N, C-alpha and C positions, 0 to 999 in steps of 0.2 A: 449818516456819520455824524459824530459830535466831537467837540474839542473841550479839553479841560486842562487846568494847570494845578499842579500840586508840588510840594517840596518833600523830598526824601533825604534823610540824613543817614549816611553809612559810617561804619567804623574804620573803613580803609580809605587810603588816599586815592585809590583808583575810582574812576567814574563808573557810572552805570551805562552799560551798552544798551542801545535802543532795541526794542522788540523787532524780530525778523519774522514776519508772518507772510508766507507765500499764499497767493490766492488758490483756492480749491473749488472747482466747479462740481455741480451735480447734474448729470443728464436726466431730463424729465420727459424725454420723447415718449417713452412707453406710457407715462401717466397721462400725457395729453391725448394719446391715441385712444384712451379708454373713455373719453368724454365726448358726448354728443353735443356739438356746439349749438344745434338748433334749440334743443330743450334743456341744455345744461344738465343732462342726466348721464349717469354712468351706463356704458354699453359693454362692460366686461362680462364675458360669458365663456364657458368651456365648450369647445367645438367637439361634440360627441361623435361626429361623423369622421373625424380625423383618425387615421390608422394608428397614430402615435398615442391617442387617448386610451389609457388603460383603466384608470380609476379617477374619482374626484380629486385625488391628490397627485397622481402620476399622469400628467398631461402637459403639453407644451404651454398652454395658457397659464396654468398655475406655476409652472417652472419659471416663466418669464416674470410673473409677479414676484416670486421669491427672489429672483435676481435683482429686481428693482429695490425691494425692501433691504436686501443686503447692501446695495449701493448707498441707500439712504443711511443705513446704520454706520457704514464706514465713513461717510461724509460727516455725520454728527460726531463721531469719535475724533476725527481729524480736527474739526473746528474746536472741540472742547480741549483737545491736547495742545494745539498751536496757539489758541487765543487765551482761553481762560487759565490754563495751567501756567503759561508764561507770564500772564498778568499776576497770578498769585506768587510766582517766584520773584517777580520784580518788587512787589510790596513787602515780601519777607526780608529784603535787604535793608529795610529801615532799622535804625539803631533802637533796640528795645528800651534803652535807658531814657529816651526822649518820648514824650507822649505821641501816640500815633496821629498822623495827620488826617487819617480817614476814619470815620465812624463805622462804615460798612466795608467788609472785605469780601474776597472771593469765597472764603469758607462759609460766609453767611448767606450765600446764594440759595434760593428756595429749591427744594427737591420736588420733582414732578409727582404729584399725587392727585390726579384728576381722573375722572371717569373715562374708561377706555371702551369705545363702542365696538371694537372688533371682538366678537364672541362667537364660538361655534355652536349657535343655537339652531335647533330644528323643532318642528311641532307636527303633530299628527294632523291629517287633513280633517277639517271640521265642516259641518253643514254650512252652506252659504247663508249669510244674514243680510238684513237690509241696512246694516250700519255702513255708512259711507266711509271710504278710505281716504277721503279728502282731508288733508291736514296741512296747516301752514308749515312750509319748509323754511327753516332758518339757516340751513347750510347752503353753501354756494352750489354744490353738486348734490343732486337728489339721486337716490337709488330706486330703480324699478324692479318689480318682482318678475317681470317677463320682458322679453325684447319686443313684444307686440305682435308676433306672428301666431301666438296661441298654440304653438306646437311643443313648447318646453314643458318638461316634467318638473313642475315646481311645487308639487303637493306638499313637500316637507319643508319648504322655505317659509320664512316669516312673511307676513303680509306687508304690503307697502306702508300701511299705517304704522305697524310696529317698527319697521326699519326707520321711518321718518321720526318716530318718537325717540329712538336711540340717537339719531343724528342731532336732533334738537337738544337733547340732554347733554350731548358732548359739546355743542356750541355754547350752551349756557354755562357749563362748568369751566370752559376755557375763558369766557368773558369774565366770569367771577374771579378767577385766579389772576388774570392780568390786571384787573382793576385793583385787586388787593395789593399786588406788587407796586403799582403806581402810587398807592397811598402810603405804603410803609417804606418805600425806598426814595432816595433823593431824586429830584427831577433831572431831566436830561440837560437842563441849562446850568446846573450847578458845577462846581469845580471838583467834585468827587470823581475819582477814577471809576469806581463801581457805582453806577446809578441804576435807575429803574430800567433803562434800555438794556444794560448788560444783564440785569436780573431777569428781564423778560426773555432775552436771547438764551440764557442758560436754561430757563424753564422750558422753552419750546424745543431746544435741542434734546433735552432729556425726555420730553414727551414724544418726540418723533422716534427716538430710540425705542421707547416702550411700545409704540404703535407697530413698528416693524417687527420687533421680537414677538409681540402678541400674534401677529399674522402668521409667522412661521410656526409658532406653537399651536395655533388653531388648526393649521393644516396637518400637523403631526397628530393632533388629538383626533381628528376625523379618521386618520388612517389607523390609529390605535383602537378606536372604537370599532372599526370594521374587523380588526384582528380579534378583539375580545368577543364580538358576536360570532365569529367563526369558531373560536375556541369553545364558546358556550354551546354552539350547535353540535360540535363533534364530541366534546367532553374532555379534550386534552390538547396540549400543544404537540403538533406532529413533528416527528424526527425522521431522518432517512430510513431508519430501521422499521418504523411503522409503515412507511410507504412500501418497503420491501415485502412485508407480510401481505399488504393489500394486493400488490402486483401479482404475487404468487397465487393468491386466491382468485383474482380476476382472470388470470391466464388459464387457470384450470377450468373455469366456466366458459371461456371464450374460444380457446384453441383446441384443435384436434389434428395431430396428437399434442398432448400437453407437455410443457417443459418438465424434464425429469431431473432429480438431484444427481449431481456428478459424484456418485458413489457406486463403485463397481467391484463386485467380488471377483477375485482372481481364481479361476477354477477350470478344470476340464469337464466335459460332459459326464454327468452321472458320477461326479466325484465331489468330495467335500472341499470347500474353498481353502486355498493355501494362504490367502491374504486378502487385503482390502486396499483399494486405491480411491482417494477422494480429494476434491479441492474445496477448501473451506474459506469462508470470509469471516472476518472479525470486526464487528462494529458494536462493541458492548456485549454481544452474544456471538458465539461461534456456531455456525451452521453451514451445511453444504450449499454451494451455489446451484442454481437451476439453469439448465442449458437445453437448447433445442438440438436433439440428438437423433441420428439415424446411422444405420450400418451401411457402409459403402462396399460395393462389389467391384473392386478394381480389376482391370485387365492385366495387371502386372504385379509381381510380388514387391514387397517393401525391401529396400536395400539400405544398410547402415554401414558406411565405410569406417572400419576401425583404424586402418592405416592405408598407405599407398598400395600395399600388397594383399590386404585382407578386406573383403567386403562381405558382410553378412547378407543372407537372403532369407527373409521371413515370409512364410506362407499363411500366417494366421489372419484373424479377423481385423478389420479396420473400421473405425467409427469416427464420425464427424460431429463436432459439438459447436454450437454457437452460444456464446455467453453475452448477455446484455447487462452491462454494468451502468450505474447511474451515479452522478456526483452532483451534490448541491453545494454551491459556493466553494470554499476551500477545504471542506471536510472530505476525507478520503478513507476508504475501507482498506484494511490490510488483508492479504490473501496468503494462503499457504497450501502446499501440496503435501498430503498425508499418505504414507504408505505403512501398512501394518502387516506383519507376517505372523502366522500361527506357529505353535510349537512343533518342532521337527519338520518344518516347511521352509521353503526358500524360493526366491525368485530374484531376477535382475531387473533393475529399473534404469532405463536409458531416457534421458531428457535432452531435447534439442529443438531445432527449427527445421521445417520442411524446405528443402531447396528446390524441389520440383514435385511432381505428382507421385513419385515413387521412391524418393530418397530422403532420409532423415539425417541431418547433420548433427551428430551427438556432441553436446556440450558437457554433459555430466552423466555419470553412471555410478551405480552403487549396488551392492548385494544386500538384500534384506532377508533375514533368516531368524528363526527361533525366537519368536515373540518380540522382534525388534519393532519399534515405533519410530518412524522417521518423519520429521517435520522440516519441510523445505520452504523457506519464504519465497514468495512470488512478487515480483515488481511489475506493476502495470504502468506503462508509459504511453501517454496519449499523443497521437500525431495530429498535425493541423488538419482541419476539415478541407474538403475539396474547394469550397468557396474561398476560404482563407488562402489556400495555395494559389488559386487563380488570381486573386486580388494582389498577392505579393509579387507574382512574376509578370504582371501586366506591363510594367514599365521596363522590363529587361529586354535585352537584345535577343534575336532569334536563337543565337548560339547558347546564350545563357538560359533561355527558356527550355531548350532541348536538354541541356545538362540537368536542370532542376526536375524536369519530367522523368528523366531516366533514373535519377536518384530517388525520387518519390516512388517510382515503380518498384525499386529495390526495397524501400522501406515497407511498402505494403506487402510485398512477397515475404519479407523476413518477419512479419508479424504473425505468421502461422506457427503456433506452438505445438510441438509434438511430444507425446509421452508413450513410450513403448515398454511393455511388460513381457518378460521372457521367463517362462517356467523352466526350472533347472532339472527337476527329476525326470520328466518324460524325455527331455533331450539327452540326458545321461543314458537312458535305456536305448535310444536309437544309436547313440555313439558307441556303446559297448556291445551292441548286437544282442540285446536282451529283449524278451517279449514285453509288450505294454503292461504296465502296472506291476511289473516284477519287483521294483524297488520300493513299492509303497510301504512295506513293513520292514525293509532293511535300512534301519535308521543309522546304525553305526557304519555300515558299509558306505552309505551315501556321504556321511561326514568325512570318512577317510578319503573317498574319491575327491571331494571338494578340496580337502587339504592338500592332496598330491597335485591337483591341477593349479591351485592358487599359489601355494607356498613354494612348490618345487618345480612347477611347469613340466610335469612328467608327460611324455607323449601318450596319447590315448591308445596307440597300438600295443603298448606294453600291458594295458589293463583290460582290453576288450576280450570278448569270448574268442577262444582259439579254434573251436571246432567248425566244421563245414556241413555237418549233417543237420537236417531239419527235424529229425525224429527224436532229438535229445530233449529231455524234459526241462521245464523251467528251473527246477531245483538244481539240476546238473549244470546248467548254464550259469546260474548265480554262484554255485560253488566254484566253477572255473574262474569266474571274475574275482571271487574272494581270494582264491589262491594267488592270482596274479597281483592283487593288491598287497597281499601279505609278502610276496617276494620283493616288491619294491619297497615296502615298509621295512623289511629286513635290511635292505641296502642302506636306507636312511638311518636305521638304528646302529648299523655297523659303523657308519661315519661318525655318529654321535659318540659311540664307544671309543673310537679312535681319537676323537677330540678330547674325551675325558682322560684317556691314558696320557695323552700329550700334556695336558694340564697338570696331571699328577706328577709326571716326570719333572716338569718345570718346577713344581712346588717342592719336590724332594731335593732338587739341586739347590734351590734357594735356602731351604732349611739346613742342609748340610753346610753351606757356606756360612750361614748365620751361627750355627753351633760352633764352628771353628773360630769365628771371630769373637763370640761372647764367651767369657771365661768364668763368670760367676753363676752360682746356682739360682739366684733370684731371677735373673734374666731368663734362664732356661725354664724355670717354673712358670713364669708369666707367659712364655711362648707356648708351652705345652697346654696351659689352661685355655689359651686362645684357640689353639687347634682343636681342643676337645669341644668347645662351643661350636666351632665350624663344622665338626663332624656331626653334631646333633642337628645342625641346620640342614645338612645334606640328607640326613635320615628323615627330617621333617618334610623336605621337598619330595623325597621318594614316597613317603606316606600320602602326601597330597595327590601325587600322580596316580597312586594305586586307588585312591578313593574317587578319582574322576574329576579332580579340580581342573579348571581350564588352563591352557598354556600360559595366558596372561598372568594368572595368579601364581603359577609355578615360577615363571620368569621373575616376577616381582619378589618372590621369596628367596631367590638365590642371591649370594653376595656378589660384589663387584668382581670384575676380572682380575684386579690387582690383589685381591685377598687370597690367602692360602686355601687350597681346595680340600686337602685331607692329609692325614698323617702318613708317614711312610709305612708303618705297620699299624693296622687298626687296633684300638684299645678294646678291652673286654666290654661287652654290652652291659650297660647299666640299666637300672630300672627306669630312669627318665627316658633313655633312648627307646626302650621297649614300649613305653607309653606313647612316645611320639609316633612309632611305627603302626601301632594298633588303634590309636584313638581316632575318632571321626575328624573330618576336616574342620569343623567348628571348634574343636577342642585342641588343635595342634598348637605348638608353641609359637609365639609371635616372631615371625621371621624378620620383621622390621627391627625389633630390638636387637636380635643377633647381628644384623648387618651394621647397626650403629656401633655396637661394642667392638666388632672386628675392625671397623674403620678407625676407631679410637686407638686400638692396639697397634694398627699399622702405623699410625702417626708416632706412637711411642717407640716402636721397634726400629723404624727408619732403615728398613732392609735395603741393602745395596742392590741395584739392578744387575742381574747377571746377563751373560751373553749367550745363554742357551736359546736356541731358536727351534721350538717344536713345530710340528706341522700346523698349518693354519686351521681355524675353526671350519666346521662344515658349513656350507652355504647351499642355497637353492640352486645356484648355477652349477656347482660341482656335481650335485646329485643329478641334475638334468643332463650334464655332459656324460656322466657315467652310464646313465640309462640310455642315452642317445646312441652309445656304441652298440647296443644290443638290438636296436630297431632298424627296420628298413627305411628307405627314403620315403618321407610322407608327401602327400599330394599338396599342391599349392593352389589356393583358390584364385579365381580370376580377379584381376586388379582393376579392371575398367568397368565403370557403371554405364550401362546402356540406357538410352532414353526409351520409354515405353509410352504408348498411348493409353489413356484412361482418365480418371478423375485427377485433375491438377489442383491440388489444394491451394497452391500459391495464387491462383487466379480468383479465388473467392473474395478476398479483400478488395480487389479492383472492381469486381462486379458489384459488390455491396456499396463501394464508394460511389460508383456511377448511379446506382439506384437511389442513394440518399440525396445526391445532388439534384436529381430529377424530381424528387418528392417535395422539395421546398424546405426541408429541415437541414440544409447544408451547414448552418451555423451552430448546430447543437450536437450532432452525432459525429464522433471521432473514432477512427480506427485506433486500436490499442495493441501494443506489443506486450508480450509476457516474457519475462526473464527470471531466472533464479537468483536469489540473493547469495551473499558470500558466507553467511554464518548459519550452518545447519544445526539441528538438534536431533539427537538420537537417544531414545530410551532403550537400554539393553540390560538383560540379565546375564550375569557372569555364569551362573549355572541354575539348576532347577530349584535350589534351596535358598537363593538370595532374592532380594527385592530388586526391581529395576532401578538402574542408576541413570541419571540424566547426563549426557555427554554433549559438549558443544564442539562441533567440527569446524575448524577454521579453513582457510583457503588451501593450505598445504595438506591438511588431512583429507579434505574432499578430493584433492588431486590423487592422493594415494589410494583412496577408495575407488576412484575411477580406473586407475591402473589395474587394481585387483579384478574389477569387473571385466575389463577388457581382456585380461589374461584368461579368465574363465570362459568368456565368450569365444575367444580364439581356440581354446581347447574343445569346447562343446561343438564347434562348427568345423573342426579340422582345418582351421585357417581359412574358412569361408567355403570349403568344398562341400559341406553338408548343410542343407537348408534346415531352418528351425520352423517346426510346425506349430507348436503350442505357444503362440505369442498374440499380443493384442496391441494395436496402435490406436491411440486416442489423439485426434487432431482437434485443437481448440482454436477457434477464431473469436476474438473478443472485440467488442465495440463499446464505447462509453457515451451515454447521453448526458451532456453537461448542462447544468443550470447555473446561472450566474449567482443566485442567492440561495438562502435556506429554503426549506419547504414552505414555511409560513410566509416568508417574504415573497416567494414566487407566486403564491396564490393571492396575497393581499396587495402587494405593491405592483407586481407586473400583471396581475389579473390573468394569470396563466393556469390552466388546469393541467398539472403534471401528469395526471393519469392518462389524459387523451394524448399527450405528447409521447409518453412511454408506450402507449398502445400502438401508435403509428410506427415508432422505431422497432418495436417488438415484431410487428407484422413484416416489416422490411427484412429483419434478420431471419425470421423463421422461413420466409419465402426463399431466401438465398440458401439456407441450410438444407431445406427439403426439396428444392428444385421445382416447386410448383407455384402457381399464382397465389397471391395472398387471399383471394376470395375463397379458394378451396380449403383454406385452413380454418375457416369460421365454422363453429359447431352448430349454431342456432340460426334459423332464418331471420328471426326478429333482429338479432345482432347484426346480421349481414345487411339488412335494410338500413339500420342506423348508420353503419359504417359507410355504406354507399352514399348517404347524404353528407356525412362528415368529411370523408376523404375519397371522392369519386375517382381521382386519378389513380390512386393506389389500388382501388377495387376494380379498376378496368371498366368504369361506366362511360359510355359514349358521351361526348360533349352535348349533342343535340337532345339527349334525354335528361 
């Protein structure tokens, strides 16, 4: 410490408050532990035998060294901020009009620019020479190349002579800089506030900061050098999608059977496919996921409860799929379920979760038909690992632990994702009493049947074959069903005609009242012109219906309910109306323009609302009620779902969770639930001549599609009394192997080979999916021997061998 006296003159009457500097210590315990007191040499080394040692940078010894350098850097910053900065602020309060009392200020303190001996230098191993490594050590602590046991791999380190030369140069540069400061700055005994002592302190603090920063940067440089070497060896920086490709290639050479793409054609035996079902992942590129798949032979049929009174029974095939997903760091892949139907083909897609071995709880359902392309987003949610779960409930009470275990069991059971595909045409044949394949070429009849079932909920007994003889030909049976369909369609058309007449009567009444109220010819002329355009619009809609336009387009072409429907007496047919009736759909008049003009005329006319109450519009419920009067009482399916013995899909996640815990990878492999997103996308053609349009289905629209699908399923199964034969159930069990860092950081920083980790988790999943030991899935004997040495517990190798 030193004392000095100086005079500061300020411009204010207030005095100068004294400096308030609190003492700040620096723990140097770690530094002292690295010094061998006997020989005053450094004994710092990396313990390569420690399990936590991953790389020359990622180990406990280097981490502790970097913690100490960080403490040194923080201590230097505090000293500089509390002492030197406050001292500078104090001297700045001197009146600039009076000559400065000090020649040297804090701003003139020297900047540290001295040789830094911390360098990430390595050298290739050279032939031994007779040159002695003995050199005079000028530093207090000397560095040794080895710790003396002769077992260290130090072939790439600098020799003791070179390290001593670097330390000597550092000492010489420090001495030279300190001597220069003492010569150019006032001595410690002077009255200057800033003397050589403060200048030396500032220089050493800055140099310590540079030393600690240089050490951290050197460690980072060594790690980046390893990463650059890996990139040079591979030829590129690896991304998760690159590892995906390698894993698929590796599994194809390692496993038997190999994982297959989740892309399945929807078809009957010896028939052309009616559609395609696939699950795709999106990570820069869109491609099908690969899963470990096998067909399951259950002892009971699949049941799908539509309501409390209706339970479907499906006797089709069932498949089990195991999907191994992997995640690096925070990057996540997006997934989607894709369903595509071919032209004049249709099927029903039911999505949900398995509640037991034979019951699918339907969450969503939709009808896919006529070249529809449906894109359903899938959400993958990871559950805590078995080890994380046990660690979390360790300190809970027994009651709380039992509650947590029961809830986790439910979570694992609900992670089983189910997709059911039901073909409509073969089930229609069974429902109507027709021979197999009889509706393959009856496209219009099939569309009419689906419309009656979905839109009007017509009972199937009114449409099915009426005869009882087995000697009737297929054509006669189809003709009988076609006549039944025509009879019901006539009822629907009659109701529509009744509604049209009611609307016309309402229009005539409104027009008559309007004519009586309006007394000038201009109003009557404008009204008649409006009605003429409306008549042309009706003719346009009739032409579109005759040309085969879809109901949506016809409905869109019609004017609102409030507009006038037609004139009391139809006008003579003009050339424009004749063109509208006989022109193709693409050349019809624009119905939207007509609707806008009529709405404008309605606003100008301001017709008074009359009290005439015609019969209400035809509805699907009314048609269904009228048809119901002609049918006999239908059968009602069983409402209770019985438990069956067989393959319980919900137990597979628990078995897999237990196997993962025993394998030792409990911190990385997580059970994953699959759920559907809210916003679906459907690409649909309005008719054969138009291009597909992209439609976004929100939550309400998805719910409406589900109700339509359930109505059709209820009709196809006679409310659960008729089993469904042509169906497929795909059960997906997903797990995710999680890595904390990116692909390159996992390899370089954590010294982990992700291929070997994914290899182990893939074998665990494949063994659970196929129900065989993991060693039986290995294709090659050489690979089997390698895996027995790498993972003996999984391969079932006895401990004594």
